[in-house]
N, C-alpha and C positions, 0 to 999 in steps of 0.2 A: 504494500500500500504506500507508494511513493508520494502521492499527492494528497496528503491529509489536509483537512481544513480545520483551522482552530474554531473552537466553540465560540459563537458570537455572544456578546453580553455576559461573558463568563464572570467578570468582576462583580456584577450585580446579582449573581445567583444566590439563592437562599441556602443556608447551611444544611437544612434538611434534604435539599436536592443533592448536595455533595455527599451527604451521609448515605443516601440511597445508591449513589453511583459507585462509590469507592469502598473497597474492603476495609476492615477495621484498622490495620496497620497503615495503609495508604492514607486514610482519613486522618489518623493521628499525626502523621508526618506532614502531609500537605496542608492540612487545615488548622492543626493545633501546634505546629512547629516542633513536634517530637523528632527523635533521631533513631534510625534503625541501628542495630548492633553492627559494629565494624566487622569487616571480612565475611559478611554473610549475604550481601546483596547480589542479585543475579547479574548485575552489570559491573561488578567490581573487577573481575578478571576477563571481561568481555572484550574481544578484539576484532569483531566483524566490522566491515566497512559499511557505513550507512549514517542514518540520522537518528538523533535522540529527541523525543518529544515529551512535553508535559503530559503526564498520565491523567491529569484532571481535565485538561481542555484541548489537547492535541496541538498546542503551539510548538513550533520548531524551536529548540533550545540550543542544541550542540551538534556539531559534525564530528564524526569519528576521527577525522584527521587531526583534531585538537585534543584527543584523549591520550593520556599517558599514565604510566604506573608510578604513582607517588609513594606507594607503600603505606598510605594512611588508613586503608581499610574501606574506603569508599571510592566510587568512580571519580577520577580527576580529569579536568580539562584545563587547558591553558587559555582558552578563549571561548566566549559564548557567541551565538548568532547575534549580529547587531540588532539592538532594540528589544531583544527577547527577555532580558533580565532587568528587574528593578532592584535597587540596593537600599538596605535599611540598616542603620546602626543598631547593633545588638549588644546590650550591656548585661545580659543574663550570665549567671554562674561566675560573677566576680571578674569578668574580663570584658574587653571591648573588641567586638568582631564586626564584620560586615556580612549581614544576612543576604542571601540571594532569594528572590521571589520571581515567579513567572509574571512577566509584565502584562500578560493577557488576563489571567484569572486571580492574581495576587496570592497564589499558593506558595508556601515555603518549599524551597528546594534544598538548601544547605547554606554554605558560607563560602566566601572567596578570601584567599590569603595572598600575601605578597612573597611567598616562598616557592613559587613555581619555577619552571625551567628558564634560566636567564637567557638562553640562546633564542627564546621565542618572546613571550610577553612578560615573563616573570610572575604570572598569576597562577594560582591553583584554585580552581573552582571545585570544591569538595561537595559532591552532590549525592544525596540518598538515592540508591537504586530504585527504591519503591516509588519514587517521584517520576520515574522515567518509563517511557515505552520506546521501542526501537524498531526501525524499519531498515532492513538490509538493502544496500544498493545492488541493483541487478546489472 
């Protein structure tokens, strides 16, 4: 399914609609900013060539060309699709981080850090697998 269409008006959707659409863990992470356990997600060691989409709304988020193995336990990317991510300062757990959210539906995806590959962007988008769907390039 190479030509996915993002869900329209996703940001104004009611929480009960999200709860019906998403499984329990996906809802907890995407809508309540939980985190899946490290080294357990289906896309952590995933190396197929293709596109990663928001599991909640089908918005294109990342290309496989920008995925790398950071060893952190979650899928890591050095770059997001332009305009796909919104950024929010996160002061939870006694630290300051930058939370990443889907710009289309405002769902939590993970965080971005400045410790990625220096030879590319220097960024590490640390994303929960449960937030993603994948379509392989044919």
